[in-house]
Structure formats: structure tokens, C-alpha cells
N, C-alpha and C positions, 0 to 999 in steps of 0.2 A: 557461575553468572555475577557481575558484578553491578554494582549502583548505576551505572552506564549500560545495562543490557535491559530489553523489554521485551515481555512476550504478551499479544492478545490476541484474543477470540471473539468472535459474538455469533448467533445463529437466530435467523428467526423464521417462523413459521406461523401464516397467516389462517386463521379459523375457516374462513371463505374456502380456501382450498388448500388442505393439511398436505398434500403433495409438494406445495409448491416451498422448496427450502433455498432460502439465502443462508449464506455464512460467509464469512472470513478470518484468515490466520494470521499474524503479523510478528516478524522477528525484525529486531534491531539493537542495533550498538550506536549512540548518538554521544560520544563525550563532551561536555562542553568545550572544549578548549582542543580540540584534535579531530582528525578526519574520523567519521563516523559511515554506518552502512545501514539499510535497509531492506527488508524482503516481505511482500506481501503475497497472499494468495486468497482470491474472491471468486466466489458462484452464487450466479445468478443477479440479474440486474430486473429493473422492474419491467423494460421494453423484451428481455431475452434471460426467462431463468436458467437456462442450459449454459450460459455462455462462463467462461473460465477466464478471470484476469490475473496477470503475472504480472509484478512490479517488482526492480530491484531499482535503489537511489545511493545514491552518496550524498552525506552531509557533510558540507564545508562553510567552515566561520570565514566571515569576513569583517572580523574585527569583533569587538563585544556586542555588538548590536544589530547583527542583521548574519542571517543563514538562506545559505542557497544550497537546495536540494535536486540537483540533475538527476535524472530518471531514465529508464527506459523500461516500458509497459506494451505486454501481447494480450491484445483479444484475442481468445481462440473460441468460436463459435462454428460447433461441427468440426469440418475438415478446413474451415478458413480459419486463418490467423493473421490478423492485423499488426505489424509491431507501430510502436508511436514514443517518439520522444516527449519526457514531461519535464519541467521543471516548476518548483516551487519553490518560495522566497517567505523568511519571516522578517519583517524590523520592528526595533523596539528603538522607542524614543525615550 
């Protein structure tokens, strides 16, 4: 793992219902001047605690002041799987 690689995780347990656990795990490689990538796996949302979300994205630099992250996300809830295209951007002034 080098300086551009990141690994992250979080977990949340509510006092009102300790059996309701939400968590996420992320892995990314996003260099400042090259094409990057990332993966994320999450479990649980406010509306659906059993839902899994799997997301993968590319990190594309548009000059020194802008970044575009096109990605693909899968929401898995029981036997149903809903794919979605995701676009995130960052602009610096």
C-alpha cells in the first residue's frame, strides 16, 4: 500500500436496537495525477437494515481543479438487485 491507497471502515450499533448493525468497508487507490479506482461495500440503511450496497468507481482528473468519479452501484435487498449508474464530481476554485 502506498501513499495514494486508502482503506476505511466504520460500524454503527444503536442502543435502542443492538441487533441492528450498520457497517461499511472501503478500499481506494486515487493518485493525484493518474487514473484511480475505488470499491465500497455497505450493509444497512435507515429504511432497510438488511440491504447491501456494492459500489465501484473510477477516479478521473480533469486538469488540476476538477475530478469526476463515474461508478456503478448495486443495491441488493433479499433476492432483488437494482443496479445504478453514479456520478460524483469535485471542483476546486
